[in-house]
C-alpha positions in Angstrom: -20.7 5.4 8.8 -21.4 3.1 11.6 -19.0 3.4 14.7 -16.5 0.6 15.4 -17.2 -1.6 18.2 -14.3 -2.7 20.4 -14.3 -5.7 23.2 -11.9 -7.4 25.2 -11.2 -11.2 24.8 -11.1 -13.6 28.0 -7.2 -13.9 26.9 -6.9 -10.0 27.4 -6.8 -9.2 23.6 -8.5 -6.2 22.1 -10.8 -7.0 19.0 -12.4 -4.2 17.0 -15.5 -4.9 14.6 -15.0 -3.9 11.0 -18.7 -2.8 10.1 -18.0 -3.3 6.3 -16.7 -6.8 6.2 -18.3 -8.0 9.5 -15.2 -9.3 11.0 -13.8 -9.0 14.3 -9.7 -8.1 14.1 -7.1 -7.9 16.7 -5.7 -4.8 17.7 -2.0 -5.5 18.5 -0.6 -3.5 21.5 -3.7 -1.7 22.4 -3.4 -0.6 26.1 -0.1 -1.8 26.2 1.6 1.3 27.8 -1.6 2.4 29.9 0.2 1.8 33.1 3.3 3.8 31.9 3.3 7.6 31.8 4.2 9.5 28.6 7.0 11.6 29.1 7.6 14.0 26.2 10.7 16.5 26.2 9.3 20.0 25.6 12.4 20.7 23.2 11.5 17.9 20.6 9.4 19.3 17.7 7.3 16.2 16.7 6.8 17.6 13.3 10.6 17.2 12.6 13.1 14.0 12.5 13.2 13.1 16.2 16.2 10.9 15.8 18.3 13.9 14.8 16.9 16.1 17.6 17.4 13.8 20.2 21.1 13.2 19.1 21.5 17.1 19.4 20.2 17.2 22.8 22.7 14.3 23.7 25.5 16.1 22.1 24.6 19.3 23.9 24.1 17.6 27.4 27.3 15.8 27.0 29.3 19.2 26.5 27.8 20.5 29.4 28.9 17.8 31.8 32.0 17.5 30.3 32.7 21.3 30.8 32.3 20.6 34.7 36.2 20.2 36.0 37.0 18.8 39.4 38.9 21.2 41.4 41.8 19.3 43.7 43.1 20.7 46.3 
């Protein structure tokens, strides 16, 4: 199997060559987050539904902050 070739167009778009068809196809979003660090929470298991885990973590966090009381006096 031939290795796919990539090239960048003058307008900044990235293209990949499909060796089967011989066509060049645009790769939307390629390199979009190159300058942004990827921050992952170690408590999130990527093999399980992420949304539910994030909600649970936010609920736990809000309970922790609501327990802190301000003492007057």
